[in-house]
Structures are given as structure tokens and as C-alpha cells.
C-alpha positions in Angstrom: -5.8 -32.6 38.7 -5.5 -31.6 42.3 -2.9 -33.0 44.6 -5.7 -34.3 46.8 -7.1 -36.5 44.0 -4.3 -39.1 44.1 -1.3 -40.0 42.0 -3.5 -40.9 39.1 -7.1 -40.7 38.1 -7.9 -44.3 37.6 -11.0 -45.3 35.8 -12.3 -48.4 34.0 -12.1 -47.6 30.3 -13.5 -49.9 27.7 -13.6 -48.8 24.0 -15.9 -50.9 21.8 -16.1 -51.1 18.1 -19.0 -52.8 16.3 -18.5 -54.1 12.8 -21.2 -53.1 10.3 -23.6 -55.7 9.0 -23.2 -58.0 12.0 -26.3 -58.9 14.0 -25.8 -56.3 16.7 -28.1 -53.7 15.2 -31.1 -56.1 14.9 -34.2 -55.9 17.0 -36.7 -58.5 17.9 -39.2 -57.1 15.4 -37.0 -57.9 12.3 -38.4 -60.6 10.1 -36.8 -63.4 8.2 -36.7 -61.5 4.9 -34.3 -58.9 6.4 -32.1 -61.8 7.5 -31.6 -63.0 3.9 -30.6 -59.4 2.8 -27.9 -59.3 5.5 -26.6 -62.7 4.6 -24.3 -61.3 2.0 -22.8 -58.8 4.5 -22.4 -61.6 7.1 -20.7 -63.8 4.6 -18.2 -61.1 3.7 -17.3 -60.7 7.4 -17.2 -64.4 8.4 -14.5 -65.0 11.0 -14.8 -61.5 12.5 -16.0 -61.1 16.0 -19.4 -59.4 16.6 -17.7 -56.8 18.8 -14.0 -55.9 18.9 -13.0 -54.5 22.3 -10.0 -52.5 23.2 -9.6 -52.9 26.9 -7.3 -50.6 28.9 -6.3 -52.4 32.1 -6.7 -49.6 34.5 -8.3 -50.4 37.8 -9.4 -48.1 40.5 -7.1 -47.5 43.4 -8.0 -50.1 46.0 -5.9 -48.7 48.8 -6.2 -45.3 50.4 -3.3 -42.9 49.7 -0.5 -42.6 52.2 -0.9 -39.9 54.9 1.8 -37.5 56.0 2.0 -36.1 59.5 4.0 -32.8 59.3 5.8 -32.1 62.6 5.7 -28.4 61.9 1.9 -28.3 62.0 1.6 -30.1 65.3 1.1 -28.0 68.4 3.3 -28.4 71.5 0.4 -29.9 73.3 -0.1 -32.6 70.6 3.6 -33.4 70.7 3.6 -33.7 74.5 0.5 -36.0 74.4 2.2 -38.2 71.8 5.4 -38.4 73.9 3.3 -39.5 76.9 1.3 -42.1 74.9 4.4 -43.6 73.3 7.5 -43.3 75.5 10.8 -44.3 73.9 11.7 -48.0 74.4 15.4 -48.1 75.4 15.7 -51.5 77.1 15.1 -53.7 74.0 18.1 -54.7 71.8 17.5 -53.8 68.2 19.1 -55.6 65.2 22.2 -53.7 64.0 23.1 -55.6 60.8 21.1 -57.3 58.0 22.2 -60.7 59.3 20.6 -59.9 62.7 17.5 -58.6 61.0 17.1 -61.5 58.6 16.6 -64.0 61.5 13.9 -61.8 63.2 10.3 -62.7 63.1 8.1 -61.6 60.3 6.2 -59.3 60.0 9.0 -57.1 61.2 8.3 -55.4 64.5 10.8 -52.6 64.0 8.6 -50.0 62.4 11.1 -47.2 63.0 13.7 -48.9 60.8 14.5 -47.1 57.6 13.8 -50.2 55.6 10.4 -50.9 57.0 7.6 -50.4 54.5 4.9 -49.2 57.0 6.2 -45.6 57.4 8.9 -43.2 56.2 10.5 -40.5 58.2 11.9 -37.5 56.5 15.2 -36.7 58.3 15.2 -33.1 57.1 11.7 -32.1 58.2 10.8 -34.8 60.7 7.5 -35.5 58.9 6.1 -39.0 59.1 4.5 -40.6 56.1 2.3 -43.6 56.8 2.3 -45.7 53.7 -0.6 -47.9 54.6 -3.1 -45.9 56.7 -5.7 -48.6 56.5 -3.5 -51.4 57.9 -1.6 -52.0 61.1 2.0 -53.1 60.8 1.3 -56.7 61.7 -1.4 -57.0 59.0 1.0 -56.2 56.2 2.2 -59.1 53.9 5.6 -57.4 53.2 7.2 -55.3 55.9 10.9 -55.0 55.0 12.2 -53.5 51.8 15.4 -55.7 52.1 13.3 -58.8 52.1 11.5 -57.7 49.0 14.9 -57.0 47.3 16.1 -60.5 48.3 13.2 -62.1 46.5 14.5 -61.0 43.2 13.2 -59.1 40.2 9.6 -57.8 40.4 7.5 -55.8 37.9 6.8 -52.2 38.5 3.1 -53.0 39.3 4.1 -55.6 41.9 6.5 -53.2 43.6 3.7 -50.6 43.4 1.3 -52.9 45.3 3.9 -53.6 47.9 4.8 -49.9 48.5 1.4 -48.4 47.8 2.7 -46.3 45.0 1.8 -46.1 41.3 3.7 -47.9 38.6 4.8 -44.5 37.2 6.2 -43.3 40.6 8.1 -46.5 40.9 9.6 -46.0 37.5 10.7 -42.4 38.5 12.3 -43.7 41.7 14.1 -46.4 39.7 15.5 -43.8 37.2 16.6 -41.5 40.0 18.4 -44.4 41.8 20.2 -45.5 38.6 21.4 -41.9 38.0 22.8 -41.8 41.5 24.6 -45.1 41.0 26.0 -43.9 37.7 27.3 -40.7 39.3 29.0 -42.6 42.1 30.6 -44.9 39.5 32.0 -41.9 37.6 33.6 -40.5 40.9 35.7 -43.6 41.3 
């Protein structure tokens, strides 16, 4: 699998099993005498379904993958144009604590906040990862990771939908976080 193919190759898989002697192999040209021959087989399998299905609940990815903008790959001209288009806003007071942020309007307008779900900024490389390239920040249902955490326990699939990650990636992040917490507890 290439890295460009996504975090998982999702396909609809349905495995079917037909039981022998059940009416699924009959054609319209069969006559009544054949039906009496199959009566003994059908009597032996009464109560069994015509078709047993094993359904794997894998659905196709409905959202596009996140997009990363690497600052190293941008030219000086592109950086200058971006700075002209989006000058820094210094005159607006930003929330400083969770208490200030909790009373703000939702969806959260502070996209540059590290808890905002729309984008992630890597402090080491300066790259920007847009988690939902098909949506604008005001179109998102959940915008703040702290609000999601306040809602309580969610399944891996629900968190995956909120963060645009797969269930497996969410599990990996959870394990990494638990290991970090355990290491901090041992230091005390």
C-alpha cells in the first residue's frame, strides 16, 4: 500500500455461504417431481436460513484525507503572498484559559489554538496539517478537542469521525498517551 492511498484500504466485503439442498440452486425450469426429491433435504435443514452471511462492517472513507502544507517546500514568493493575504491580527483579545474559552461561541473561531480540530501545526517543522480539507471551520460540528473531552467517553470510531482519523490510528495515539502518563507517574 502506498502512503498516498490513505490510512486503510476500505472496501465493502460480504462473504456469503449457501447451504446445500436449499432452494437457491433451483431454476424456473425445474418441475414438481424435483421438488419432492429435495423435500427430504429441506426437512433435514428446517430452521436454517437460505443464505448465511458474514458481513464485515467496513465502509469506504467518506471524507478526504487531511492535507499537509510543508513550510520547507514553499517558496519565498508564496510565503510573502500568504503574509499579505492574511496579516496577523493583534488587536483582538484571545481566550487565555479554559474558563475563558468555554464561554466563547461555537463553532470555535480560534483556528490557531492547539486544541482546535480544524488544523494542526507542527512546532518543530512549521508544517500545517488541515484535518478537514473539504470543510470550512464554521461548517464543522465539533471544533474543540477540549469540548469533545468534556462530553465523556466515546468509542474509537466516534473519535475517528470527529478527528478524521481511522480507528486504528486513534488506538495508537491512545496507547502512546497512556505510556507517557505512566512514565510521568513513575518520575514522581
